[in-house]
C-alpha positions in Angstrom: -15.3 26.3 -7.3 -17.7 23.5 -8.2 -15.4 20.5 -9.1 -16.3 17.2 -10.7 -14.1 14.5 -9.1 -13.8 11.0 -10.6 -12.2 8.1 -8.8 -13.2 9.4 -5.4 -13.3 5.9 -3.9 -9.7 5.2 -4.7 -6.7 5.9 -2.5 -5.6 9.2 -4.2 -9.2 10.2 -4.9 -10.3 9.9 -1.3 -7.5 12.2 -0.2 -8.2 14.7 -3.0 -11.9 14.7 -2.0 -11.2 15.6 1.6 -8.7 18.3 0.6 -11.1 19.9 -1.8 -13.9 20.0 0.8 -11.5 21.3 3.5 -10.6 24.2 1.1 -14.2 25.1 0.7 -14.9 23.7 -2.8 -18.2 22.1 -3.8 -17.4 18.6 -5.0 -19.5 16.4 -7.3 -18.2 12.8 -7.2 -18.8 10.8 -10.4 -18.7 7.1 -9.7 -20.5 3.9 -9.4 -21.2 4.4 -5.6 -21.7 7.5 -3.5 -18.7 8.4 -1.3 -18.9 7.4 2.3 -20.2 10.0 4.7 -22.1 13.2 4.0 -21.2 16.9 3.6 -23.3 19.9 2.7 -20.9 20.7 -0.2 -20.7 17.1 -1.5 -22.9 15.5 -4.1 -22.8 12.4 -6.3 -23.7 11.5 -9.9 -23.6 7.9 -11.1 -20.9 7.2 -13.6 -19.0 4.1 -14.8 -15.8 4.4 -16.7 -16.1 0.9 -18.0 -19.3 2.0 -19.9 -19.3 5.8 -20.2 -17.2 6.3 -23.3 -19.5 8.8 -25.1 -19.0 12.6 -24.9 -22.7 13.3 -24.6 -23.0 11.2 -21.4 -20.4 13.3 -19.7 -21.6 16.6 -21.1 -24.8 16.2 -19.2 -22.9 15.9 -15.9 -20.9 19.1 -16.3 -23.6 21.7 -15.9 -22.3 24.3 -13.5 -18.9 22.5 -13.1 -15.9 24.8 -13.1 -13.1 22.2 -13.0 -12.6 18.5 -13.4 -10.1 16.3 -11.5 -9.8 12.7 -12.9 -8.1 10.3 -10.6 -9.4 7.0 -12.0 -6.8 4.4 -12.6 -6.0 0.7 -12.3 -2.7 -1.2 -12.2 -4.1 -4.5 -13.4 -7.0 -5.3 -15.8 -10.0 -7.4 -14.7 -13.0 -8.1 -16.9 -14.5 -4.9 -18.2 -12.1 -2.9 -16.0 -9.6 -2.6 -18.8 -6.8 -0.1 -19.5 -8.4 0.8 -22.8 -11.8 1.7 -21.2 -10.7 3.2 -17.8 -7.5 5.0 -18.9 -8.2 6.0 -22.5 -11.8 5.8 -23.9 -13.8 7.1 -20.9 -11.3 9.9 -20.1 -11.2 11.0 -23.7 -15.0 11.2 -23.7 -14.9 13.2 -20.4 -12.2 15.6 -21.8 -14.1 16.2 -25.0 -17.2 17.0 -23.0 -15.1 19.5 -20.9 -13.9 21.2 -24.0 -17.5 21.5 -25.3 -18.8 22.7 -22.0 -19.5 26.4 -21.4 -18.5 26.1 -17.7 -15.4 23.9 -17.3 -12.2 26.0 -17.4 -9.6 23.6 -15.9 -8.9 19.8 -16.1 -6.4 18.0 -13.9 -5.6 14.5 -15.2 -3.9 12.0 -12.9 -1.4 10.2 -15.1 2.0 8.6 -14.2 5.7 9.1 -14.7 6.6 7.0 -17.7 3.5 7.8 -19.8 5.7 9.5 -22.4 7.3 9.0 -25.8 9.3 6.0 -24.4 6.4 4.2 -22.9 6.2 0.5 -23.7 3.9 -1.0 -21.1 0.1 -1.3 -21.6 -0.5 0.7 -18.4 1.7 3.7 -19.5 0.6 3.6 -23.2 -3.1 3.8 -22.1 -2.4 6.7 -19.8 -0.4 8.5 -22.5 -3.2 8.1 -25.1 -5.6 10.0 -22.8 -2.9 12.6 -21.8 -2.0 13.3 -25.5 -5.7 13.7 -26.3 -6.2 16.2 -23.5 -3.1 18.2 -24.3 -4.4 18.7 -27.8 -7.7 20.2 -26.7 -8.3 24.0 -26.5 -8.7 23.7 -22.7 -6.5 24.6 -19.7 -5.2 21.3 -18.3 -2.6 19.9 -16.0 -1.4 16.3 -16.5 0.1 15.3 -13.2 2.6 12.5 -13.2 3.4 11.2 -9.7 6.1 8.7 -8.8 5.3 6.1 -6.2 2.8 7.7 -3.8 3.0 6.9 -0.1 0.1 7.1 2.3 -0.3 5.1 5.4 -3.7 3.9 4.1 -2.5 3.2 0.6 -2.4 -0.4 -0.7 1.0 0.0 -2.3 2.5 1.5 0.8 1.2 -1.4 2.9 2.8 -3.8 0.4 6.1 -1.9 0.4 6.2 -1.8 4.2 5.5 -5.5 4.4 8.4 -6.2 2.0 10.6 -3.9 4.0 9.8 -5.8 7.3 10.6 -9.2 5.9 13.9 -11.0 6.9 15.3 -10.7 3.3 15.0 -8.2 0.5 15.2 -9.3 -3.1 16.4 -7.2 -6.1 15.1 -8.5 -9.4 17.8 -7.9 -11.9 20.7 -5.5 -12.3 18.9 -2.3 -13.4 19.1 0.6 -11.0 15.2 0.6 -10.7 15.2 4.2 -9.4 12.1 5.6 -7.7 11.3 9.0 -6.2 8.5 8.4 -3.6 6.2 11.3 -2.9 3.8 11.7 0.1 0.0 11.7 -0.6 -0.3 14.9 1.4 2.1 16.6 -1.1 0.2 15.2 -4.0 -3.1 16.6 -2.8 -1.5 20.0 -1.9 -0.1 20.2 -5.4 -3.5 19.5 -7.0 -5.0 22.3 -4.9 -2.2 24.6 -5.9 -2.8 23.8 -9.6 -6.5 24.6 -9.2 -5.4 28.0 -8.1 -3.4 28.2 -11.4 0.0 28.5 -9.7 2.0 27.3 -12.8 2.2 29.3 -16.0 1.9 27.6 -19.4 4.5 27.7 -22.1 3.7 30.2 -24.8 1.1 29.0 -27.3 0.0 26.0 -25.1 -2.9 25.3 -22.8 -1.6 22.1 -21.2 1.3 21.3 -18.9 2.8 18.0 -17.7 3.6 18.2 -14.0 5.9 15.6 -12.3 5.1 15.1 -8.7 8.0 13.5 -7.0 9.8 13.4 -3.6 13.1 15.2 -2.9 15.3 12.1 -3.6 15.7 9.5 -6.3 17.0 6.1 -5.0 16.9 2.4 -6.0 13.7 0.6 -5.1 15.5 -1.7 -2.6 17.0 1.4 -1.0 13.5 2.8 -0.6 12.5 -0.3 1.2 15.6 0.1 3.4 14.5 3.6 4.3 11.0 2.4 5.2 12.6 -0.3 7.3 14.8 2.1 9.1 11.9 4.4 9.8 10.0 1.5 11.3 12.9 0.9 13.7 14.2 -2.3 12.1 17.8 -3.3 11.6 19.3 -3.5 8.1 17.8 -6.1 5.8 20.1 -8.6 3.9 19.8 -8.2 0.1 19.5 -11.1 -2.4 20.4 -9.8 -5.9 18.9 -12.0 -8.6 20.5 -12.0 -12.1 18.4 -10.6 -15.0 17.6 -14.0 -16.5 16.2 -15.4 -13.2 14.3 -12.1 -12.6 12.6 -12.4 -16.0 11.8 -16.1 -15.3 10.1 -15.3 -12.0 8.2 -12.4 -13.6 6.9 -14.8 -16.2 5.8 -17.2 -13.4 4.1 -14.3 -11.7 1.8 -13.8 -14.7 0.0 -17.0 -13.8 -0.1 -16.6 -10.0 -3.2 -14.7 -8.7 -2.3 -11.7 -6.6 1.4 -11.9 -7.6 3.2 -8.5 -7.3 5.6 -9.1 -10.1 4.9 -9.9 -13.8 6.8 -9.1 -17.0 5.1 -5.7 -17.4 5.7 -4.7 -13.7 9.3 -5.7 -14.1 9.8 -3.5 -17.2 8.2 -0.6 -15.5 10.4 -1.1 -12.4 13.6 -1.4 -14.6 12.7 1.8 -16.5 12.7 3.8 -13.3 10.2 6.4 -11.9 11.9 9.7 -11.3 11.5 13.4 -12.2 12.4 17.0 -11.4 11.4 18.0 -7.9 11.6 21.7 -8.7 8.0 21.9 -9.9 6.4 20.3 -6.8 8.7 22.4 -4.6 7.3 25.6 -6.4 3.7 24.4 -6.0 4.1 23.6 -2.3 6.3 26.5 -1.4 8.6 24.1 0.4 10.6 21.0 -0.3 8.5 17.8 -0.6 8.3 15.5 2.4 11.4 13.2 2.8 11.0 9.4 3.2 12.3 9.6 6.7 9.1 11.5 7.7 6.7 9.1 5.9 6.2 6.9 9.0 4.8 8.7 12.0 4.1 5.8 14.3 7.0 3.3 14.0 5.8 0.7 16.4 2.3 0.5 15.0 3.5 0.5 11.4 6.2 -2.1 12.2 3.5 -4.4 13.7 1.2 -4.0 10.8 4.0 -4.5 8.3 5.1 -7.8 9.9 1.5 -9.1 10.1 1.4 -8.5 6.3 3.6 -11.5 5.8 3.3 -13.4 9.1 -0.4 -13.9 8.8 -0.3 -15.4 5.2 2.6 -17.6 6.4 0.4 -18.8 9.3 -2.6 -19.3 7.0 -0.6 -21.4 4.5 0.9 -23.5 7.3 -2.7 -24.4 8.4 -3.6 -25.1 4.8 -0.7 -27.6 4.7 -1.8 -29.2 8.0 -5.3 -29.9 6.7 -4.2 -31.2 3.2 -1.5 -33.3 4.7 -4.0 -34.8 7.3 -6.3 -35.6 4.4 -3.6 -37.3 2.4 -2.5 -39.4 5.4 -6.0 -40.4 6.2 -6.8 -41.4 2.6 -4.3 -44.3 3.0 -0.7 -43.3 3.9 -1.6 -44.3 7.5 -2.7 -48.0 7.6 -6.4 -48.0 7.1 -7.0 -50.9 9.5 -5.3 -48.9 12.3 -7.5 -45.9 11.5 -10.6 -48.2 11.7 -9.3 -49.4 15.1 -9.1 -45.9 16.4 -12.6 -45.2 15.2 -13.9 -48.4 16.8 -12.4 -47.3 20.2 -14.4 -44.0 20.0 -17.6 -46.0 19.5 -18.0 -45.9 15.7 -19.6 -49.2 14.4 -17.8 -51.1 11.7 -20.5 -50.3 9.1 -19.9 -46.5 9.5 -16.1 -46.6 9.8 -15.3 -46.2 6.0 -17.8 -43.3 5.8 -16.4 -41.6 8.8 -12.7 -42.1 7.8 -13.1 -41.0 4.2 -15.7 -38.4 4.9 -13.5 -36.8 7.5 -10.5 -36.9 5.2 -12.6 -35.3 2.4 -13.7 -32.6 4.8 -10.1 -31.9 5.9 -9.1 -31.6 2.2 -12.0 -29.2 1.5 -11.1 -27.1 4.5 -7.5 -26.8 3.3 -8.5 -25.8 -0.2 -11.1 -23.4 1.1 -8.6 -21.6 3.3 -6.2 -21.4 0.4 -8.6 -20.1 -2.3 -11.8 -18.7 -0.9 -11.8 -14.9 -0.4 -14.1 -15.0 2.7 -12.6 -17.3 5.3 -14.3 -16.3 8.6 -16.9 -19.1 8.5 -14.0 -21.6 7.8 -12.1 -20.4 10.9 -15.2 -20.9 13.0 -15.7 -24.4 11.5 -12.1 -25.3 12.4 -12.4 -24.1 15.9 -15.5 -26.2 16.4 -14.1 -29.2 14.7 -10.7 -29.3 16.5 -12.4 -28.5 19.8 -14.8 -31.5 19.2 -11.9 -33.8 18.2 -9.9 -32.8 21.2 -12.7 -33.5 23.7 -13.7 -36.8 22.2 -10.1 -38.1 22.0 -9.3 -36.9 25.5 -12.1 -39.1 26.9 -12.1 -42.0 24.4 -8.3 -42.3 23.7 -6.7 -40.8 26.9 -3.3 -42.2 26.0 -3.0 -39.4 23.4 -3.7 -36.8 26.1 -0.8 -38.1 28.2 1.5 -39.0 25.2 5.1 -37.5 25.7 5.0 -36.1 22.1 1.8 -34.2 22.9 -0.3 -35.0 19.8 -3.4 -33.8 21.5 -2.1 -30.9 23.6 -0.5 -29.4 20.4 -4.1 -28.7 19.4 -4.0 -25.7 21.9 -1.5 -23.6 19.8 -3.4 -24.7 16.7 -6.6 -23.4 18.2 -4.9 -20.2 19.2 -3.5 -19.6 15.7 -6.9 -20.2 14.1 -8.5 -17.8 16.6 -5.9 -15.2 15.8 -6.5 -15.5 12.1 -10.3 -15.4 12.7 -10.0 -12.1 14.7 -7.7 -10.5 12.2 -9.5 -11.6 9.0 -10.5 -8.6 6.9 
């Protein structure tokens, strides 16, 4: 078949793309950028869900297309990348074009468990709006609703493994928070099976909602425990927070950039994320992959998971060092004694204020840059050069610090090693 695939640059979309090509389909990727690599049965058409909300725009892209698989989705809004545009308006336009097309006979829509009559989050409601619109069209369609999807290259899986590897696990509130994790390979295999029309429709309908879940429903903290055990780590202590404190922390997370928890995420977690595994079992012809089989290289996964929280801890400790150094240099340490140290390194009195406060300001900027700039590799290089320079100058000009029993200068060596580590592992 010739299949139009949207969201091919995303985690699920990338896996679906490779599976479709492996099965011999011709794939047209609709997105802002062409997919990486080349393949004789792969082509690209430019599309942008943030802008393409008209049926006519999509109809022009469906010439010769037999089926459409839509995997576009976001978990948080950013600018024009909104739930309304990416989850509702653009998919509706695409689905309307599919219904009007003379070629398209099947649509598969990637939705989510919870996008149903009881939905109350903006994420679920936006998905449901597109799902309901598709289900009402005179068009064969499958609305797949996965639980948490695990894949070693998935962002959410990396986060969950990082949480599982930490010294302490936290349960936010008293709700069961049930999840039913499903492996990405099972999700892609189920999509391929649906393209072969392996599920019948109820009489009088042309659309079917399909839950894609793993074989077992369990609390979210228990899921982290299973991942931890699969990575070869001992049991993790659990801190259970009361509902009121959980809601308070979720409210705080709304204002913290990159926070994993906000009020909407907590509501979705409390509601649960489970379904009937019989459907995916029928599609796969076997039971879905158990959690114990998710992790295939425990040692590597364990190392990466620990680095997920150890590297940020190391980075923020260095942020604290630079900011504390700046504050001390700005006046907590007696200024006259600072001038005396500068004089002993050869700095004339006229330049001492500029050197003292200039260096303190630079230290402060380094700390803030490490904390907030997205690209930090130049900052790590600057720190290596700066600390190396300070160390050499002080060793020659102020040798008592080199031989001091508290090691104020020799402690620069682990500092340099830590910065070098962060430089080498910076993404």
